[in-house]
PyMOL Python script that loads the backbone (N, CA, C, O; Angstrom):
from pymol import cmd

cmd.read_pdbstr("""\
ATOM      1  N   UNK A   1      56.066  27.486 -26.030  1.00  0.00           N
ATOM      2  CA  UNK A   1      54.628  26.960 -27.126  1.00  0.00           C
ATOM      3  C   UNK A   1      54.315  25.750 -26.238  1.00  0.00           C
ATOM      4  O   UNK A   1      53.160  25.503 -25.891  1.00  0.00           O
ATOM      5  N   UNK A   2      55.399  24.978 -25.866  1.00  0.00           N
ATOM      6  CA  UNK A   2      55.331  23.279 -25.274  1.00  0.00           C
ATOM      7  C   UNK A   2      55.122  23.629 -24.306  1.00  0.00           C
ATOM      8  O   UNK A   2      54.771  22.551 -23.825  1.00  0.00           O
ATOM      9  N   UNK A   3      54.987  24.639 -23.144  1.00  0.00           N
ATOM     10  CA  UNK A   3      54.763  25.240 -21.686  1.00  0.00           C
ATOM     11  C   UNK A   3      52.715  25.328 -21.854  1.00  0.00           C
ATOM     12  O   UNK A   3      51.900  24.828 -21.079  1.00  0.00           O
ATOM     13  N   UNK A   4      52.459  26.079 -23.036  1.00  0.00           N
ATOM     14  CA  UNK A   4      51.389  26.321 -23.012  1.00  0.00           C
ATOM     15  C   UNK A   4      50.465  24.983 -23.332  1.00  0.00           C
ATOM     16  O   UNK A   4      49.359  24.830 -22.813  1.00  0.00           O
ATOM     17  N   UNK A   5      51.197  23.811 -24.472  1.00  0.00           N
ATOM     18  CA  UNK A   5      50.711  22.924 -24.804  1.00  0.00           C
ATOM     19  C   UNK A   5      50.581  21.797 -23.710  1.00  0.00           C
ATOM     20  O   UNK A   5      49.706  20.931 -23.698  1.00  0.00           O
ATOM     21  N   UNK A   6      51.629  21.956 -22.763  1.00  0.00           N
ATOM     22  CA  UNK A   6      51.766  21.259 -21.668  1.00  0.00           C
ATOM     23  C   UNK A   6      50.485  21.273 -20.867  1.00  0.00           C
ATOM     24  O   UNK A   6      49.568  20.477 -20.665  1.00  0.00           O
ATOM     25  N   UNK A   7      50.813  22.565 -20.473  1.00  0.00           N
ATOM     26  CA  UNK A   7      49.187  23.121 -19.726  1.00  0.00           C
ATOM     27  C   UNK A   7      47.866  22.744 -19.712  1.00  0.00           C
ATOM     28  O   UNK A   7      47.188  22.366 -18.756  1.00  0.00           O
ATOM     29  N   UNK A   8      47.484  22.924 -21.194  1.00  0.00           N
ATOM     30  CA  UNK A   8      46.604  22.846 -22.183  1.00  0.00           C
ATOM     31  C   UNK A   8      46.134  21.435 -21.964  1.00  0.00           C
ATOM     32  O   UNK A   8      44.947  21.159 -21.785  1.00  0.00           O
ATOM     33  N   UNK A   9      46.972  20.672 -21.982  1.00  0.00           N
ATOM     34  CA  UNK A   9      46.864  19.459 -22.176  1.00  0.00           C
ATOM     35  C   UNK A   9      46.675  18.508 -20.494  1.00  0.00           C
ATOM     36  O   UNK A   9      46.252  17.363 -20.331  1.00  0.00           O
ATOM     37  N   UNK A  10      47.058  19.286 -19.682  1.00  0.00           N
ATOM     38  CA  UNK A  10      46.671  19.166 -18.231  1.00  0.00           C
ATOM     39  C   UNK A  10      44.979  19.884 -17.908  1.00  0.00           C
ATOM     40  O   UNK A  10      44.194  19.305 -17.158  1.00  0.00           O
ATOM     41  N   UNK A  11      44.744  20.771 -18.382  1.00  0.00           N
ATOM     42  CA  UNK A  11      43.728  21.201 -18.027  1.00  0.00           C
ATOM     43  C   UNK A  11      42.408  20.505 -18.770  1.00  0.00           C
ATOM     44  O   UNK A  11      41.292  20.350 -18.275  1.00  0.00           O
ATOM     45  N   UNK A  12      42.777  20.201 -19.851  1.00  0.00           N
ATOM     46  CA  UNK A  12      41.936  19.342 -20.168  1.00  0.00           C
ATOM     47  C   UNK A  12      41.824  18.102 -19.733  1.00  0.00           C
ATOM     48  O   UNK A  12      40.743  17.566 -19.975  1.00  0.00           O
ATOM     49  N   UNK A  13      42.730  17.393 -19.080  1.00  0.00           N
ATOM     50  CA  UNK A  13      42.683  16.235 -18.511  1.00  0.00           C
ATOM     51  C   UNK A  13      42.192  16.390 -17.050  1.00  0.00           C
ATOM     52  O   UNK A  13      41.992  15.410 -16.332  1.00  0.00           O
ATOM     53  N   UNK A  14      42.026  17.530 -16.687  1.00  0.00           N
ATOM     54  CA  UNK A  14      41.783  17.633 -15.134  1.00  0.00           C
ATOM     55  C   UNK A  14      40.035  18.106 -15.537  1.00  0.00           C
ATOM     56  O   UNK A  14      39.166  17.804 -14.718  1.00  0.00           O
ATOM     57  N   UNK A  15      39.663  18.818 -16.784  1.00  0.00           N
ATOM     58  CA  UNK A  15      38.423  18.681 -17.131  1.00  0.00           C
ATOM     59  C   UNK A  15      37.511  17.393 -17.389  1.00  0.00           C
ATOM     60  O   UNK A  15      36.334  17.273 -17.047  1.00  0.00           O
ATOM     61  N   UNK A  16      38.230  16.534 -18.006  1.00  0.00           N
ATOM     62  CA  UNK A  16      37.373  15.655 -18.289  1.00  0.00           C
ATOM     63  C   UNK A  16      37.255  14.814 -17.255  1.00  0.00           C
ATOM     64  O   UNK A  16      36.205  14.202 -17.057  1.00  0.00           O
ATOM     65  N   UNK A  17      38.431  14.680 -16.401  1.00  0.00           N
ATOM     66  CA  UNK A  17      38.320  13.936 -15.089  1.00  0.00           C
ATOM     67  C   UNK A  17      37.000  14.484 -14.158  1.00  0.00           C
ATOM     68  O   UNK A  17      36.209  13.705 -13.626  1.00  0.00           O
ATOM     69  N   UNK A  18      36.931  15.600 -14.083  1.00  0.00           N
ATOM     70  CA  UNK A  18      35.777  16.326 -13.720  1.00  0.00           C
ATOM     71  C   UNK A  18      34.173  16.049 -13.870  1.00  0.00           C
ATOM     72  O   UNK A  18      33.245  16.244 -13.085  1.00  0.00           O
ATOM     73  N   UNK A  19      34.231  15.437 -15.395  1.00  0.00           N
ATOM     74  CA  UNK A  19      33.119  15.286 -15.780  1.00  0.00           C
ATOM     75  C   UNK A  19      33.016  13.508 -15.846  1.00  0.00           C
ATOM     76  O   UNK A  19      32.011  12.811 -15.991  1.00  0.00           O
ATOM     77  N   UNK A  20      33.915  13.253 -15.742  1.00  0.00           N
ATOM     78  CA  UNK A  20      33.281  11.568 -15.217  1.00  0.00           C
ATOM     79  C   UNK A  20      33.212  10.915 -13.893  1.00  0.00           C
ATOM     80  O   UNK A  20      34.073  10.589 -13.077  1.00  0.00           O
ATOM     81  N   UNK A  21      31.673  10.806 -13.937  1.00  0.00           N
ATOM     82  CA  UNK A  21      30.902  10.631 -12.760  1.00  0.00           C
ATOM     83  C   UNK A  21      31.425   9.093 -12.140  1.00  0.00           C
ATOM     84  O   UNK A  21      31.795   8.240 -12.948  1.00  0.00           O
ATOM     85  N   UNK A  22      31.427   8.891 -11.120  1.00  0.00           N
ATOM     86  CA  UNK A  22      31.265   7.824 -10.005  1.00  0.00           C
ATOM     87  C   UNK A  22      30.882   6.455 -10.867  1.00  0.00           C
ATOM     88  O   UNK A  22      29.656   6.353 -10.923  1.00  0.00           O
ATOM     89  N   UNK A  23      31.468   5.521 -11.460  1.00  0.00           N
ATOM     90  CA  UNK A  23      30.495   4.464 -11.905  1.00  0.00           C
ATOM     91  C   UNK A  23      29.674   3.689 -11.161  1.00  0.00           C
ATOM     92  O   UNK A  23      28.851   2.948 -11.699  1.00  0.00           O
ATOM     93  N   UNK A  24      29.831   3.790  -9.674  1.00  0.00           N
ATOM     94  CA  UNK A  24      29.251   3.010  -8.881  1.00  0.00           C
ATOM     95  C   UNK A  24      27.437   3.883  -8.696  1.00  0.00           C
ATOM     96  O   UNK A  24      26.306   3.439  -8.504  1.00  0.00           O
ATOM     97  N   UNK A  25      28.012   5.254  -8.883  1.00  0.00           N
ATOM     98  CA  UNK A  25      26.816   5.940  -8.404  1.00  0.00           C
ATOM     99  C   UNK A  25      25.928   5.602  -9.731  1.00  0.00           C
ATOM    100  O   UNK A  25      24.764   5.211  -9.650  1.00  0.00           O
ATOM    101  N   UNK A  26      26.704   5.822 -11.108  1.00  0.00           N
ATOM    102  CA  UNK A  26      25.752   5.565 -12.200  1.00  0.00           C
ATOM    103  C   UNK A  26      25.111   4.379 -12.247  1.00  0.00           C
ATOM    104  O   UNK A  26      23.924   4.318 -12.566  1.00  0.00           O
ATOM    105  N   UNK A  27      25.834   3.308 -11.933  1.00  0.00           N
ATOM    106  CA  UNK A  27      25.044   2.205 -12.188  1.00  0.00           C
ATOM    107  C   UNK A  27      23.996   2.205 -11.204  1.00  0.00           C
ATOM    108  O   UNK A  27      22.848   1.995 -11.595  1.00  0.00           O
ATOM    109  N   UNK A  28      24.245   2.431  -9.857  1.00  0.00           N
ATOM    110  CA  UNK A  28      22.750   2.922  -8.877  1.00  0.00           C
ATOM    111  C   UNK A  28      21.807   3.500  -9.153  1.00  0.00           C
ATOM    112  O   UNK A  28      20.724   3.207  -8.645  1.00  0.00           O
ATOM    113  N   UNK A  29      21.936   4.414  -9.970  1.00  0.00           N
ATOM    114  CA  UNK A  29      21.466   5.346 -10.422  1.00  0.00           C
ATOM    115  C   UNK A  29      20.314   4.713 -12.030  1.00  0.00           C
ATOM    116  O   UNK A  29      19.111   4.713 -12.291  1.00  0.00           O
ATOM    117  N   UNK A  30      20.928   4.496 -12.363  1.00  0.00           N
ATOM    118  CA  UNK A  30      20.783   3.561 -13.286  1.00  0.00           C
ATOM    119  C   UNK A  30      20.004   2.025 -13.110  1.00  0.00           C
ATOM    120  O   UNK A  30      19.130   1.619 -13.876  1.00  0.00           O
ATOM    121  N   UNK A  31      20.393   1.477 -12.237  1.00  0.00           N
ATOM    122  CA  UNK A  31      19.529   0.236 -11.332  1.00  0.00           C
ATOM    123  C   UNK A  31      18.335   0.885 -10.750  1.00  0.00           C
ATOM    124  O   UNK A  31      17.219   0.367 -10.776  1.00  0.00           O
ATOM    125  N   UNK A  32      18.586   1.965 -10.256  1.00  0.00           N
ATOM    126  CA  UNK A  32      16.784   2.133  -9.507  1.00  0.00           C
ATOM    127  C   UNK A  32      16.065   2.683 -10.663  1.00  0.00           C
ATOM    128  O   UNK A  32      14.834   2.667 -10.691  1.00  0.00           O
ATOM    129  N   UNK A  33      16.778   3.172 -11.629  1.00  0.00           N
ATOM    130  CA  UNK A  33      15.346   3.911 -12.723  1.00  0.00           C
ATOM    131  C   UNK A  33      15.118   2.798 -13.251  1.00  0.00           C
ATOM    132  O   UNK A  33      14.077   2.921 -13.896  1.00  0.00           O
ATOM    133  N   UNK A  34      15.526   1.745 -13.339  1.00  0.00           N
ATOM    134  CA  UNK A  34      15.379   0.434 -14.221  1.00  0.00           C
ATOM    135  C   UNK A  34      14.212  -0.319 -13.479  1.00  0.00           C
ATOM    136  O   UNK A  34      13.179  -0.691 -14.036  1.00  0.00           O
ATOM    137  N   UNK A  35      14.500  -0.489 -12.202  1.00  0.00           N
ATOM    138  CA  UNK A  35      13.709  -0.695 -11.249  1.00  0.00           C
ATOM    139  C   UNK A  35      12.353  -0.033 -11.087  1.00  0.00           C
ATOM    140  O   UNK A  35      11.293  -0.658 -11.112  1.00  0.00           O
ATOM    141  N   UNK A  36      12.458   1.203 -10.928  1.00  0.00           N
ATOM    142  CA  UNK A  36      11.417   1.981 -11.328  1.00  0.00           C
ATOM    143  C   UNK A  36      10.499   1.654 -12.086  1.00  0.00           C
ATOM    144  O   UNK A  36       9.320   1.511 -11.761  1.00  0.00           O
ATOM    145  N   UNK A  37      11.228   1.430 -13.742  1.00  0.00           N
ATOM    146  CA  UNK A  37      10.358   1.510 -14.840  1.00  0.00           C
ATOM    147  C   UNK A  37       9.853   0.269 -14.841  1.00  0.00           C
ATOM    148  O   UNK A  37       8.926   0.347 -15.647  1.00  0.00           O
ATOM    149  N   UNK A  38       9.897  -0.939 -14.391  1.00  0.00           N
ATOM    150  CA  UNK A  38       9.876  -2.172 -14.001  1.00  0.00           C
ATOM    151  C   UNK A  38       8.444  -2.150 -13.299  1.00  0.00           C
ATOM    152  O   UNK A  38       7.438  -2.706 -13.740  1.00  0.00           O
ATOM    153  N   UNK A  39       8.534  -1.418 -12.145  1.00  0.00           N
ATOM    154  CA  UNK A  39       7.364  -1.314 -11.516  1.00  0.00           C
ATOM    155  C   UNK A  39       6.616  -0.735 -11.675  1.00  0.00           C
ATOM    156  O   UNK A  39       5.678  -0.888 -10.893  1.00  0.00           O
ATOM    157  N   UNK A  40       6.450   0.401 -12.832  1.00  0.00           N
ATOM    158  CA  UNK A  40       5.579   1.295 -13.462  1.00  0.00           C
ATOM    159  C   UNK A  40       5.288   0.744 -14.330  1.00  0.00           C
ATOM    160  O   UNK A  40       4.163   1.050 -14.726  1.00  0.00           O
ATOM    161  N   UNK A  41       6.036  -0.372 -15.175  1.00  0.00           N
ATOM    162  CA  UNK A  41       5.383  -1.223 -15.868  1.00  0.00           C
ATOM    163  C   UNK A  41       4.457  -2.804 -15.470  1.00  0.00           C
ATOM    164  O   UNK A  41       3.730  -3.404 -16.261  1.00  0.00           O
ATOM    165  N   UNK A  42       4.717  -3.153 -14.219  1.00  0.00           N
ATOM    166  CA  UNK A  42       3.853  -3.822 -13.511  1.00  0.00           C
ATOM    167  C   UNK A  42       2.851  -3.630 -12.857  1.00  0.00           C
ATOM    168  O   UNK A  42       2.077  -4.466 -12.392  1.00  0.00           O
ATOM    169  N   UNK A  43       2.814  -2.183 -12.774  1.00  0.00           N
ATOM    170  CA  UNK A  43       1.514  -1.510 -12.162  1.00  0.00           C
ATOM    171  C   UNK A  43       0.197  -1.204 -13.359  1.00  0.00           C
ATOM    172  O   UNK A  43      -1.014  -1.411 -13.280  1.00  0.00           O
ATOM    173  N   UNK A  44       1.304  -0.453 -14.786  1.00  0.00           N
ATOM    174  CA  UNK A  44       0.148  -0.516 -15.529  1.00  0.00           C
ATOM    175  C   UNK A  44      -0.596  -1.924 -15.936  1.00  0.00           C
ATOM    176  O   UNK A  44      -1.814  -2.098 -15.987  1.00  0.00           O
ATOM    177  N   UNK A  45       0.478  -2.926 -16.225  1.00  0.00           N
ATOM    178  CA  UNK A  45      -0.285  -4.547 -17.101  1.00  0.00           C
ATOM    179  C   UNK A  45      -1.221  -4.686 -16.319  1.00  0.00           C
ATOM    180  O   UNK A  45      -2.319  -4.844 -16.852  1.00  0.00           O
ATOM    181  N   UNK A  46      -1.143  -4.684 -14.179  1.00  0.00           N
ATOM    182  CA  UNK A  46      -2.270  -5.318 -13.603  1.00  0.00           C
ATOM    183  C   UNK A  46      -3.531  -4.217 -14.245  1.00  0.00           C
ATOM    184  O   UNK A  46      -4.603  -4.472 -14.794  1.00  0.00           O
ATOM    185  N   UNK A  47      -3.039  -3.256 -13.992  1.00  0.00           N
ATOM    186  CA  UNK A  47      -4.255  -2.191 -14.393  1.00  0.00           C
ATOM    187  C   UNK A  47      -5.285  -2.512 -15.378  1.00  0.00           C
ATOM    188  O   UNK A  47      -6.514  -2.573 -15.424  1.00  0.00           O
ATOM    189  N   UNK A  48      -4.328  -2.685 -16.110  1.00  0.00           N
ATOM    190  CA  UNK A  48      -5.246  -2.841 -17.767  1.00  0.00           C
ATOM    191  C   UNK A  48      -5.349  -5.058 -17.763  1.00  0.00           C
ATOM    192  O   UNK A  48      -5.740  -5.546 -18.824  1.00  0.00           O
ATOM    193  N   UNK A  49      -5.089  -5.791 -16.911  1.00  0.00           N
ATOM    194  CA  UNK A  49      -5.933  -7.002 -16.503  1.00  0.00           C
ATOM    195  C   UNK A  49      -6.685  -6.668 -16.058  1.00  0.00           C
ATOM    196  O   UNK A  49      -7.672  -6.731 -16.791  1.00  0.00           O
ATOM    197  N   UNK A  50      -6.955  -6.127 -14.800  1.00  0.00           N
ATOM    198  CA  UNK A  50      -8.175  -5.590 -13.936  1.00  0.00           C
ATOM    199  C   UNK A  50      -9.337  -4.339 -14.659  1.00  0.00           C
ATOM    200  O   UNK A  50     -10.452  -4.089 -14.202  1.00  0.00           O
ATOM    201  N   UNK A  51      -8.932  -3.927 -15.434  1.00  0.00           N
ATOM    202  CA  UNK A  51     -10.123  -3.388 -16.704  1.00  0.00           C
ATOM    203  C   UNK A  51     -10.764  -4.680 -17.330  1.00  0.00           C
ATOM    204  O   UNK A  51     -11.928  -5.063 -17.212  1.00  0.00           O
ATOM    205  N   UNK A  52      -9.483  -5.395 -18.187  1.00  0.00           N
ATOM    206  CA  UNK A  52      -9.678  -6.287 -19.207  1.00  0.00           C
ATOM    207  C   UNK A  52     -11.059  -7.485 -18.613  1.00  0.00           C
ATOM    208  O   UNK A  52     -11.949  -7.982 -19.303  1.00  0.00           O
ATOM    209  N   UNK A  53     -10.785  -7.674 -17.066  1.00  0.00           N
ATOM    210  CA  UNK A  53     -11.300  -8.194 -16.240  1.00  0.00           C
ATOM    211  C   UNK A  53     -13.032  -8.395 -16.037  1.00  0.00           C
ATOM    212  O   UNK A  53     -13.793  -9.353 -16.173  1.00  0.00           O
ATOM    213  N   UNK A  54     -13.241  -6.613 -15.544  1.00  0.00           N
ATOM    214  CA  UNK A  54     -14.171  -5.589 -15.556  1.00  0.00           C
ATOM    215  C   UNK A  54     -15.105  -5.749 -16.816  1.00  0.00           C
ATOM    216  O   UNK A  54     -16.323  -5.912 -16.878  1.00  0.00           O
ATOM    217  N   UNK A  55     -13.880  -5.624 -18.072  1.00  0.00           N
ATOM    218  CA  UNK A  55     -15.300  -5.181 -18.976  1.00  0.00           C
ATOM    219  C   UNK A  55     -15.734  -6.615 -19.236  1.00  0.00           C
ATOM    220  O   UNK A  55     -16.932  -6.709 -19.507  1.00  0.00           O
ATOM    221  N   UNK A  56     -14.934  -7.947 -19.217  1.00  0.00           N
ATOM    222  CA  UNK A  56     -15.624  -9.231 -19.354  1.00  0.00           C
ATOM    223  C   UNK A  56     -16.582  -9.751 -18.599  1.00  0.00           C
ATOM    224  O   UNK A  56     -17.454 -10.490 -19.057  1.00  0.00           O
ATOM    225  N   UNK A  57     -16.489  -9.380 -17.280  1.00  0.00           N
ATOM    226  CA  UNK A  57     -18.013 -10.071 -16.836  1.00  0.00           C
ATOM    227  C   UNK A  57     -18.769  -8.886 -16.765  1.00  0.00           C
ATOM    228  O   UNK A  57     -19.957  -9.191 -16.656  1.00  0.00           O
ATOM    229  N   UNK A  58     -18.603  -7.693 -16.778  1.00  0.00           N
ATOM    230  CA  UNK A  58     -19.634  -6.649 -17.523  1.00  0.00           C
ATOM    231  C   UNK A  58     -20.677  -7.264 -18.748  1.00  0.00           C
ATOM    232  O   UNK A  58     -21.907  -7.248 -18.795  1.00  0.00           O
ATOM    233  N   UNK A  59     -19.774  -7.756 -19.615  1.00  0.00           N
ATOM    234  CA  UNK A  59     -19.798  -7.875 -20.813  1.00  0.00           C
ATOM    235  C   UNK A  59     -20.899  -9.027 -20.617  1.00  0.00           C
ATOM    236  O   UNK A  59     -22.047  -8.871 -21.033  1.00  0.00           O
ATOM    237  N   UNK A  60     -20.552  -9.994 -20.073  1.00  0.00           N
ATOM    238  CA  UNK A  60     -21.252 -11.293 -18.896  1.00  0.00           C
ATOM    239  C   UNK A  60     -22.299 -10.927 -18.514  1.00  0.00           C
ATOM    240  O   UNK A  60     -23.284 -11.266 -19.170  1.00  0.00           O
ATOM    241  N   UNK A  61     -22.441 -10.256 -17.540  1.00  0.00           N
ATOM    242  CA  UNK A  61     -23.243  -9.602 -16.951  1.00  0.00           C
ATOM    243  C   UNK A  61     -24.271  -9.442 -18.147  1.00  0.00           C
ATOM    244  O   UNK A  61     -25.223 -10.207 -18.301  1.00  0.00           O
ATOM    245  N   UNK A  62     -24.011  -8.472 -18.902  1.00  0.00           N
ATOM    246  CA  UNK A  62     -25.087  -8.102 -19.961  1.00  0.00           C
ATOM    247  C   UNK A  62     -25.612  -9.319 -20.481  1.00  0.00           C
ATOM    248  O   UNK A  62     -26.839  -9.362 -20.582  1.00  0.00           O
ATOM    249  N   UNK A  63     -25.041 -10.190 -20.788  1.00  0.00           N
ATOM    250  CA  UNK A  63     -25.694 -11.836 -21.710  1.00  0.00           C
ATOM    251  C   UNK A  63     -26.537 -12.028 -21.072  1.00  0.00           C
ATOM    252  O   UNK A  63     -27.637 -12.186 -21.602  1.00  0.00           O
ATOM    253  N   UNK A  64     -26.402 -12.099 -19.695  1.00  0.00           N
ATOM    254  CA  UNK A  64     -27.192 -12.762 -18.745  1.00  0.00           C
ATOM    255  C   UNK A  64     -28.699 -11.921 -18.878  1.00  0.00           C
ATOM    256  O   UNK A  64     -29.849 -12.239 -19.182  1.00  0.00           O
ATOM    257  N   UNK A  65     -28.194 -11.020 -18.585  1.00  0.00           N
ATOM    258  CA  UNK A  65     -29.768 -10.380 -18.804  1.00  0.00           C
ATOM    259  C   UNK A  65     -30.540 -10.186 -19.800  1.00  0.00           C
ATOM    260  O   UNK A  65     -31.743  -9.925 -19.829  1.00  0.00           O
ATOM    261  N   UNK A  66     -29.368 -10.404 -21.080  1.00  0.00           N
ATOM    262  CA  UNK A  66     -30.392 -10.014 -22.447  1.00  0.00           C
ATOM    263  C   UNK A  66     -31.201 -11.685 -22.545  1.00  0.00           C
ATOM    264  O   UNK A  66     -32.315 -11.935 -23.006  1.00  0.00           O
ATOM    265  N   UNK A  67     -30.122 -12.711 -21.898  1.00  0.00           N
ATOM    266  CA  UNK A  67     -31.186 -14.114 -21.861  1.00  0.00           C
ATOM    267  C   UNK A  67     -31.997 -14.065 -20.761  1.00  0.00           C
ATOM    268  O   UNK A  67     -32.816 -14.984 -20.777  1.00  0.00           O
ATOM    269  N   UNK A  68     -32.090 -13.284 -19.736  1.00  0.00           N
ATOM    270  CA  UNK A  68     -33.564 -13.460 -19.002  1.00  0.00           C
ATOM    271  C   UNK A  68     -33.928 -12.836 -19.307  1.00  0.00           C
ATOM    272  O   UNK A  68     -34.799 -12.721 -18.446  1.00  0.00           O
ATOM    273  N   UNK A  69     -34.280 -11.393 -20.571  1.00  0.00           N
ATOM    274  CA  UNK A  69     -35.322 -10.577 -21.107  1.00  0.00           C
ATOM    275  C   UNK A  69     -36.096 -11.347 -22.234  1.00  0.00           C
ATOM    276  O   UNK A  69     -37.188 -11.098 -22.746  1.00  0.00           O
ATOM    277  N   UNK A  70     -35.027 -12.550 -22.510  1.00  0.00           N
ATOM    278  CA  UNK A  70     -35.626 -13.371 -24.045  1.00  0.00           C
ATOM    279  C   UNK A  70     -36.270 -14.436 -23.214  1.00  0.00           C
ATOM    280  O   UNK A  70     -37.051 -15.024 -23.963  1.00  0.00           O
ATOM    281  N   UNK A  71     -36.299 -14.830 -22.311  1.00  0.00           N
ATOM    282  CA  UNK A  71     -37.200 -15.396 -21.675  1.00  0.00           C
ATOM    283  C   UNK A  71     -38.330 -15.240 -21.219  1.00  0.00           C
ATOM    284  O   UNK A  71     -39.381 -15.867 -21.354  1.00  0.00           O
ATOM    285  N   UNK A  72     -37.945 -14.051 -20.475  1.00  0.00           N
ATOM    286  CA  UNK A  72     -39.708 -13.125 -19.924  1.00  0.00           C
ATOM    287  C   UNK A  72     -40.034 -13.096 -21.724  1.00  0.00           C
ATOM    288  O   UNK A  72     -40.878 -13.734 -22.353  1.00  0.00           O
ATOM    289  N   UNK A  73     -39.430 -12.510 -22.011  1.00  0.00           N
ATOM    290  CA  UNK A  73     -40.540 -11.897 -23.754  1.00  0.00           C
ATOM    291  C   UNK A  73     -41.098 -13.188 -24.312  1.00  0.00           C
ATOM    292  O   UNK A  73     -42.104 -13.070 -25.010  1.00  0.00           O
ATOM    293  N   UNK A  74     -40.351 -15.042 -24.015  1.00  0.00           N
ATOM    294  CA  UNK A  74     -41.491 -15.590 -24.861  1.00  0.00           C
ATOM    295  C   UNK A  74     -42.590 -16.242 -23.982  1.00  0.00           C
ATOM    296  O   UNK A  74     -43.681 -16.705 -24.315  1.00  0.00           O
ATOM    297  N   UNK A  75     -42.014 -16.150 -22.801  1.00  0.00           N
ATOM    298  CA  UNK A  75     -43.382 -16.395 -22.194  1.00  0.00           C
ATOM    299  C   UNK A  75     -43.935 -15.544 -21.958  1.00  0.00           C
ATOM    300  O   UNK A  75     -45.055 -15.984 -21.699  1.00  0.00           O
ATOM    301  N   UNK A  76     -43.952 -14.252 -21.822  1.00  0.00           N
ATOM    302  CA  UNK A  76     -45.019 -13.231 -22.352  1.00  0.00           C
ATOM    303  C   UNK A  76     -45.490 -13.936 -23.535  1.00  0.00           C
ATOM    304  O   UNK A  76     -46.625 -14.397 -23.412  1.00  0.00           O
ATOM    305  N   UNK A  77     -44.977 -14.114 -24.521  1.00  0.00           N
ATOM    306  CA  UNK A  77     -45.791 -14.391 -25.866  1.00  0.00           C
ATOM    307  C   UNK A  77     -46.739 -15.997 -25.880  1.00  0.00           C
ATOM    308  O   UNK A  77     -47.721 -16.433 -26.481  1.00  0.00           O
ATOM    309  N   UNK A  78     -45.798 -16.486 -24.871  1.00  0.00           N
ATOM    310  CA  UNK A  78     -46.843 -17.913 -25.027  1.00  0.00           C
ATOM    311  C   UNK A  78     -47.970 -17.484 -24.211  1.00  0.00           C
ATOM    312  O   UNK A  78     -49.080 -17.908 -24.533  1.00  0.00           O
ATOM    313  N   UNK A  79     -47.836 -16.506 -22.941  1.00  0.00           N
ATOM    314  CA  UNK A  79     -49.186 -16.407 -22.235  1.00  0.00           C
ATOM    315  C   UNK A  79     -50.221 -15.684 -23.146  1.00  0.00           C
ATOM    316  O   UNK A  79     -51.428 -15.851 -22.973  1.00  0.00           O
ATOM    317  N   UNK A  80     -49.765 -14.946 -24.036  1.00  0.00           N
ATOM    318  CA  UNK A  80     -50.555 -14.173 -24.906  1.00  0.00           C
ATOM    319  C   UNK A  80     -51.217 -15.046 -25.416  1.00  0.00           C
ATOM    320  O   UNK A  80     -52.295 -15.405 -24.943  1.00  0.00           O
ATOM    321  N   UNK A  81     -50.727 -15.516 -26.405  1.00  0.00           N
ATOM    322  CA  UNK A  81     -50.894 -17.070 -27.484  1.00  0.00           C
ATOM    323  C   UNK A  81     -52.298 -17.617 -26.796  1.00  0.00           C
ATOM    324  O   UNK A  81     -53.389 -17.613 -27.367  1.00  0.00           O
ATOM    325  N   UNK A  82     -52.070 -18.038 -25.592  1.00  0.00           N
ATOM    326  CA  UNK A  82     -52.737 -18.696 -25.197  1.00  0.00           C
ATOM    327  C   UNK A  82     -53.809 -18.198 -24.277  1.00  0.00           C
ATOM    328  O   UNK A  82     -54.514 -18.961 -23.617  1.00  0.00           O
ATOM    329  N   UNK A  83     -53.930 -16.602 -24.247  1.00  0.00           N
ATOM    330  CA  UNK A  83     -55.288 -16.031 -24.175  1.00  0.00           C
ATOM    331  C   UNK A  83     -56.125 -15.294 -25.567  1.00  0.00           C
ATOM    332  O   UNK A  83     -57.261 -14.842 -25.710  1.00  0.00           O
ATOM    333  N   UNK A  84     -55.076 -15.418 -26.365  1.00  0.00           N
ATOM    334  CA  UNK A  84     -55.829 -14.736 -27.629  1.00  0.00           C
ATOM    335  C   UNK A  84     -56.176 -16.193 -28.431  1.00  0.00           C
ATOM    336  O   UNK A  84     -56.234 -15.974 -29.641  1.00  0.00           O
ATOM    337  N   UNK A  85     -56.367 -17.301 -28.171  1.00  0.00           N
ATOM    338  CA  UNK A  85     -57.005 -18.412 -28.875  1.00  0.00           C
ATOM    339  C   UNK A  85     -58.423 -18.402 -29.280  1.00  0.00           C
ATOM    340  O   UNK A  85     -58.903 -19.369 -29.871  1.00  0.00           O
TER     341      UNK A  85
END
""", "prot")
cmd.dss("prot")
cmd.show_as("cartoon", "prot")
cmd.util.cbc("prot")
cmd.orient("prot")
């Protein structure tokens, strides 16, 4: 029985040793994953900032167009008022 227990413990120890990966390899893989995720996050943030800036410029352009239309409408109203006297 003692021989079976010793063999079993030895087999289990070898199995556990085989499951343990090299810490340096794990650290390198984790480091790469962290760097890739950080790069992806940076790209997404840059894209979001660009989209927000584009939207703000479009909104400003729309406001300028609306102001131009208001000036034109006011000018037409003045012209019409002076014609209809």
